[in-house]
Structure formats: structure tokens, C-alpha cells
C-alpha positions as CSV (number, residue, x, y, z in Angstrom):
1,X,0.0,0.2,0.3
2,X,1.0,3.6,-0.7
3,X,3.7,5.0,2.2
4,X,2.4,6.6,4.9
5,X,4.6,9.3,6.9
6,X,4.4,8.1,10.6
7,X,3.4,11.3,11.9
8,X,0.3,11.4,9.5
9,X,-0.2,7.8,11.0
10,X,-0.4,9.1,14.8
11,X,-2.5,12.0,13.4
12,X,-5.3,9.8,11.8
13,X,-5.4,7.3,14.9
14,X,-6.1,10.0,16.8
15,X,-8.6,11.3,14.9
16,X,-10.0,8.5,14.0
17,X,-9.6,8.8,10.5
18,X,-8.1,5.6,8.5
19,X,-4.3,7.3,7.1
20,X,-3.8,5.0,4.5
21,X,-5.7,2.5,1.8
22,X,-4.8,0.1,3.9
23,X,-6.3,1.1,6.8
24,X,-9.6,2.2,5.2
25,X,-10.5,-1.2,3.7
26,X,-9.7,-3.0,6.9
27,X,-12.3,-1.0,9.1
28,X,-15.9,-0.1,8.2
29,X,-16.1,2.0,4.9
30,X,-18.4,3.2,3.0
31,X,-17.8,1.7,-0.3
32,X,-21.1,-0.4,-0.6
33,X,-23.9,1.6,-0.4
34,X,-26.1,-1.6,1.3
35,X,-26.1,-5.3,1.5
36,X,-27.3,-5.8,-1.9
37,X,-24.8,-3.8,-3.5
38,X,-22.1,-5.7,-2.3
39,X,-24.0,-8.8,-2.9
40,X,-24.4,-8.2,-6.5
41,X,-21.3,-6.4,-6.8
42,X,-19.0,-9.9,-5.4
43,X,-21.3,-11.9,-7.5
44,X,-20.4,-10.3,-10.6
45,X,-16.9,-9.9,-10.1
46,X,-17.0,-13.6,-9.2
47,X,-18.5,-14.5,-11.8
48,X,-16.7,-12.4,-14.6
49,X,-13.1,-14.0,-13.0
50,X,-14.4,-17.2,-12.8
51,X,-15.0,-17.0,-16.6
52,X,-11.7,-15.4,-17.4
53,X,-9.7,-18.5,-15.3
54,X,-12.2,-21.0,-17.3
55,X,-11.4,-18.9,-20.8
56,X,-7.4,-18.7,-20.1
57,X,-6.7,-21.9,-18.3
58,X,-9.1,-24.9,-18.8
59,X,-9.2,-27.9,-16.7
60,X,-7.9,-27.6,-13.0
61,X,-5.6,-24.5,-12.4
62,X,-4.0,-23.3,-9.7
63,X,-5.1,-19.6,-9.0
64,X,-4.4,-16.6,-6.6
65,X,-6.7,-14.0,-6.3
66,X,-4.3,-11.3,-4.4
67,X,-6.2,-8.6,-2.9
68,X,-9.4,-10.6,-3.0
69,X,-11.2,-8.7,-0.2
70,X,-13.8,-10.3,1.8
71,X,-14.1,-13.0,-1.0
72,X,-18.1,-13.8,0.2
73,X,-18.1,-15.8,-3.2
74,X,-14.7,-17.3,-3.3
75,X,-16.4,-20.8,-3.6
76,X,-18.0,-20.2,-6.9
77,X,-14.4,-19.2,-8.2
78,X,-12.7,-22.0,-6.7
79,X,-15.3,-24.5,-8.9
80,X,-13.0,-23.6,-11.7
81,X,-9.6,-24.0,-9.9
82,X,-8.0,-27.3,-8.8
83,X,-6.1,-25.1,-5.7
84,X,-7.5,-21.1,-5.6
85,X,-5.3,-19.0,-3.0
86,X,-6.6,-16.3,-1.5
87,X,-4.7,-13.1,0.0
88,X,-5.1,-9.7,1.2
89,X,-3.0,-7.2,2.7
90,X,-5.7,-5.9,5.2
91,X,-5.0,-8.3,8.4
92,X,-8.6,-7.7,9.4
93,X,-10.5,-8.9,6.3
94,X,-8.0,-11.7,5.5
95,X,-8.5,-12.9,9.1
96,X,-12.3,-13.0,8.3
97,X,-12.0,-15.0,4.5
98,X,-9.1,-17.5,6.7
99,X,-12.5,-18.3,9.0
100,X,-15.4,-18.4,6.4
101,X,-12.8,-20.9,4.6
102,X,-11.2,-22.8,6.9
103,X,-11.2,-26.4,5.9
104,X,-12.1,-26.3,2.2
105,X,-11.0,-28.7,0.3
106,X,-9.5,-26.0,-2.9
107,X,-9.2,-22.6,-0.9
108,X,-6.2,-21.7,1.2
109,X,-5.5,-18.1,2.6
110,X,-2.0,-16.3,2.3
111,X,-0.8,-13.5,3.4
112,X,1.1,-11.0,0.9
113,X,4.5,-12.4,2.7
114,X,3.3,-15.7,2.6
115,X,2.4,-15.5,-1.0
116,X,6.1,-14.5,-2.1
117,X,7.1,-17.8,-0.5
118,X,5.4,-19.9,-2.6
119,X,7.4,-22.0,-4.8
120,X,8.1,-20.6,-7.9
121,X,6.4,-21.8,-11.1
122,X,3.2,-23.2,-8.8
123,X,0.5,-21.2,-10.3
124,X,-1.3,-21.0,-13.5
125,X,-3.3,-17.5,-13.0
126,X,-2.9,-14.8,-11.1
127,X,-5.8,-12.3,-10.8
128,X,-5.2,-9.0,-9.1
129,X,-8.8,-7.1,-9.5
130,X,-9.4,-3.4,-8.2
131,X,-6.0,-3.3,-6.6
132,X,-4.0,-1.2,-8.9
133,X,-5.1,2.4,-8.2
134,X,-3.9,1.8,-4.4
135,X,0.2,1.0,-4.8
136,X,2.7,3.0,-6.0
137,X,4.4,2.2,-9.3
138,X,7.1,0.9,-7.4
139,X,4.9,-1.7,-5.6
140,X,3.3,-2.9,-8.8
141,X,6.6,-3.0,-10.6
142,X,7.8,-5.1,-7.3
143,X,4.6,-7.5,-7.2
144,X,4.6,-7.9,-11.2
145,X,8.3,-9.4,-11.1
146,X,7.2,-11.5,-8.1
147,X,4.0,-13.0,-10.0
148,X,6.3,-13.5,-12.9
149,X,8.4,-15.7,-10.4
150,X,5.2,-17.8,-9.3
151,X,3.8,-18.5,-12.7
152,X,4.4,-21.4,-14.9
153,X,6.0,-20.6,-18.3
154,X,2.8,-19.7,-19.9
155,X,0.7,-19.0,-17.1
156,X,-1.6,-15.9,-16.9
157,X,-1.7,-12.6,-15.1
158,X,-4.7,-10.6,-15.1
159,X,-4.9,-6.8,-13.7
160,X,-8.7,-6.0,-13.5
161,X,-10.5,-2.5,-13.2
162,X,-7.2,-0.8,-14.1
163,X,-8.2,3.1,-13.8
164,X,-7.3,5.1,-16.8
165,X,-6.4,8.9,-16.1
166,X,-8.9,10.5,-17.6
167,X,-11.6,8.6,-15.3
168,X,-12.6,10.8,-12.1
169,X,-15.0,10.4,-9.5
170,X,-18.0,11.5,-11.5
171,X,-17.2,9.0,-14.1
172,X,-17.3,6.0,-11.1
173,X,-20.5,8.3,-9.7
174,X,-22.3,7.4,-13.1
175,X,-21.2,3.8,-13.3
176,X,-22.5,3.2,-9.4
177,X,-25.8,4.8,-10.6
178,X,-26.4,2.7,-13.6
179,X,-25.4,-0.5,-11.9
180,X,-27.9,0.6,-9.0
181,X,-30.5,1.2,-11.8
182,X,-30.0,-2.1,-13.1
183,X,-29.8,-4.0,-9.6
184,X,-32.8,-1.9,-7.8
185,X,-30.6,-0.3,-5.6
186,X,-30.6,3.0,-7.0
187,X,-32.0,5.3,-4.0
188,X,-29.5,3.5,-1.9
189,X,-26.5,4.2,-4.5
190,X,-28.0,8.0,-4.1
191,X,-27.5,8.1,-0.5
192,X,-24.3,6.0,-0.7
193,X,-23.0,9.1,-2.6
194,X,-23.5,11.0,-0.4
195,X,-22.0,9.5,2.6
196,X,-19.0,8.6,0.6
197,X,-18.6,12.2,0.1
198,X,-18.4,12.7,3.7
199,X,-16.3,10.0,4.5
200,X,-12.4,8.8,4.7
201,X,-12.5,7.4,1.3
202,X,-13.1,11.2,-0.5
203,X,-10.2,12.3,2.1
204,X,-8.4,9.4,1.1
205,X,-8.4,10.2,-2.8
206,X,-8.0,13.6,-2.3
207,X,-4.9,13.2,-0.1
208,X,-3.3,9.9,-1.3
209,X,-4.7,9.6,-4.9
210,X,-5.5,6.7,-7.2
211,X,-3.0,5.6,-9.5
212,X,-4.0,5.7,-13.2
213,X,-2.3,4.2,-15.8
214,X,-2.9,4.5,-19.5
215,X,-3.4,1.3,-21.8
216,X,0.1,1.8,-23.1
217,X,1.6,2.5,-19.9
218,X,0.4,-0.4,-18.0
219,X,1.2,-2.8,-21.1
220,X,4.6,-1.8,-21.1
221,X,5.0,-2.2,-17.8
222,X,3.8,-6.0,-18.2
223,X,6.0,-6.4,-21.2
224,X,9.3,-4.7,-18.5
225,X,8.6,-7.7,-16.2
226,X,8.1,-10.5,-18.7
227,X,4.7,-10.6,-19.9
228,X,3.4,-10.3,-23.7
229,X,0.2,-8.5,-22.7
230,X,-3.4,-7.8,-24.2
231,X,-6.4,-5.6,-23.0
232,X,-9.2,-7.6,-22.5
233,X,-12.8,-6.6,-22.9
234,X,-15.1,-6.2,-21.2
235,X,-13.6,-5.1,-18.0
236,X,-14.5,-7.1,-14.8
237,X,-17.2,-6.0,-13.1
238,X,-19.7,-2.9,-13.4
239,X,-17.1,-0.3,-14.6
240,X,-16.8,-0.4,-18.2
241,X,-14.8,2.7,-18.2
242,X,-12.1,1.0,-16.6
243,X,-9.7,-1.6,-17.9
244,X,-8.7,-5.3,-17.4
245,X,-5.5,-6.8,-19.1
246,X,-4.1,-10.1,-19.4
247,X,-0.4,-11.1,-19.7
248,X,1.4,-14.5,-20.5
249,X,4.4,-14.9,-18.7
250,X,7.1,-16.0,-21.0
251,X,9.5,-18.3,-21.0
252,X,13.0,-17.4,-19.6
């Protein structure tokens, strides 16, 4: 997650405000306007990822969902996998995911440091959805190198929901309202936008910003890390103003 100055972290703890994206997602937040929004979002994203996994790696692949969030629908994705590793940097989130899937025959849960310790070439697909905007460019470069080591030659890397530089809060708000209309929670979406405008999310987006990439820029980063990369349409999830990229791990 983006670097946080110690003084800012102390001040944020005293004020009760999240001081980093990891702190924000590890606590109570206003990303979802209500339970129906969360449910439909998780179902849509998981359905899209499972379809991509089946397309890119038929059979029983070993898959890493990096930045998995609450992973409430992960059992659906697991049905497309021989092995599914879930990982998230937020400790409280990861603890809930671990408790939810304890004893599952396909799903295991790993902290980011544990992901780095996985055997080289042990994965067929790595999925990183709606995470890049919260990472610095240096962090992304480091993880791209790590994912290349973890993937077998010919393995696939999926970067989903990447934010282009010409997308702002209004575009995201319009996508949410459209999703709310289609999903039957439009009124809640309107109320949620107001709540979000007053929340830590708006403050963090203003102060820390979101990392954005042009299509050419993110493809170049993937290729520099050893992936033959292309854009995949549609994007994972409801916001089609954002991008999904798929890379194939090139042989050494």
C-alpha cells in the first residue's frame, strides 16, 4: 500500500480517520451503499473472474486471487480451480476470509509475505482485481516481478479494473448509479454517494490519490516484467470505463 508518513499515521489514529488505503479497507467503510450492492458486486466480479479463469486456463488450474477483499463468493471461483489461494493486505479482512474458508478442500488463505514464499512456477493464473489504484508504481513493479516468478511459463496474469487517467469521481459515480438502477438499489446508491463524499474515502482519494495508467503504460510495464500483454474486453465488474489486461508469462 502507498507509503504513510509516521506523523500522519499518529494523527489519523488520534482523529479516528483512516490514514492509508489499507487502514481504510481494514475498517468499516462506505464503499458499498448497502448489503444488496455488496452482494451483487461480489457476485458479478466473481462470475467475471471465474469465466476468465475458465477461458485462460481450462481444467483445474492453481489460481491466486491477490487483493481478494472479503471474497464472500470465492466458493464460486473455486469451482473453476484445482487450487485457489486468497490473499489480502488488510489483516482483519484476511482473518475473516481465513475463518470463512477454513477446511475448504480447494481454498487456502495467505498473507502477502506468504504469497512471496510460494514455490516458483506453482501457479497457472494470478488475478489482481481493483487493486492497482491503491499501489504505488514501485509496489506494482515489485509485484509484477513476483508474479512472474510464481507463474509457470505460459501462465496468465490478469490485472482488472485498472483506472485510466481520464476517469474521475464523476465517471465512477455514473457507473454506480447505472449499476444501482439495474440492480434495484438506485435510491441507496444516491444516498451512498452522499455518504461517501463525507467519508474517509473522499479524503484519502484527495490526499493519497489513485494510481492511474494509460493502456499503453500498463501494457509496457507488464511487458517489461516479462509478460506478453493485451487488453481484454469487457472489464471485470460493472465499470466499463476501467480496463482489464491479460499477460502471458514468457519463458526464460
